[in-house]
N, C-alpha and C positions, 0 to 999 in steps of 0.2 A: 504681765511679768514686770516686776520692778527690779532694777539693778542698782547696786550701791546704796540701797535704802532711800533713794530719792523719789519724790512724788512725780507723777506725770506733769509736764508743763501745761499750763492752761492759758488759753486766750479766750476773751469774751467778745463776741460780736454783737453789736446792737443794730437791728434792722430799722428801716424807715417806718415799719409798722408798729414799732414800739417793743417788740419781743427781743429777748436775748438768747444767745446760744453759746454754751461753753464747749470749746474744742480741746480735747486732750491729745497730746502728742508725746510719744516716748523717744527720748534722746539718750544715747550713751556717750560717755567721754573716754577717750584713750588717754590714760595718764602719762604715757611716755611722750606722745607728740602734742598733747593738749588739744587735740582735735575733737570736735563734737559732731556726732552723726545722728540723723533722724532715722528711726527704725520704721521701715515700711515693709511688712511681710508680704504684701501683694505685688511688689515690684519685681520685674525681671532683671533690671539693671539699675545700678546706682551711678549717678554722675557726680564727679568731684571736679573742682576747678582745675584748669590747665596750669601746670607749674611752669616756671621759666625754663626748666630743663626739657620739658615735653614739647615746647614750641618749635624745637628744631627737628622733631621727628616727623617722618612722613605720616600721612593720614592712614588710619586703620581701615580695614574693609567694612567694619560695622558702621552703618549710617543710621542715625536716629531721626525721627520725625516728631516735632513738637505738636501740641494740640492745635496750634494756629497754622499748621502745615509748613513751618519753616524747618529746613534741614539743620541738624546738629552734627557737626563733624566730631569724630572720635579719633584719638591719636594712639591709644594703647589700652591694654587691659592689665589690671593689677589685682592681685589677691592681697587684701589688707588683713593683717593680724593685729587685733586690738588688745591692749593690756588693760583688762577690766579689774584686775586685782581681786578676783573672786575667791 
């Protein structure tokens, strides 16, 4: 699915073996906040950076674990409504 008539962003990776691989990623932009989001349909949660206002909130009960087994604290849950102008 392409939104706003834009192509998927591409990155090219070059391996030590000499081969290349093109990676396509779908991003959408919220025109109101000018924020850009990576679309990952296989994710259970999305993580956004901690805002200055959120730093004074108590920790939420949801605790995430990174692939390297480091704990990621969460502070709140938000439902984001994006202005895609579709």
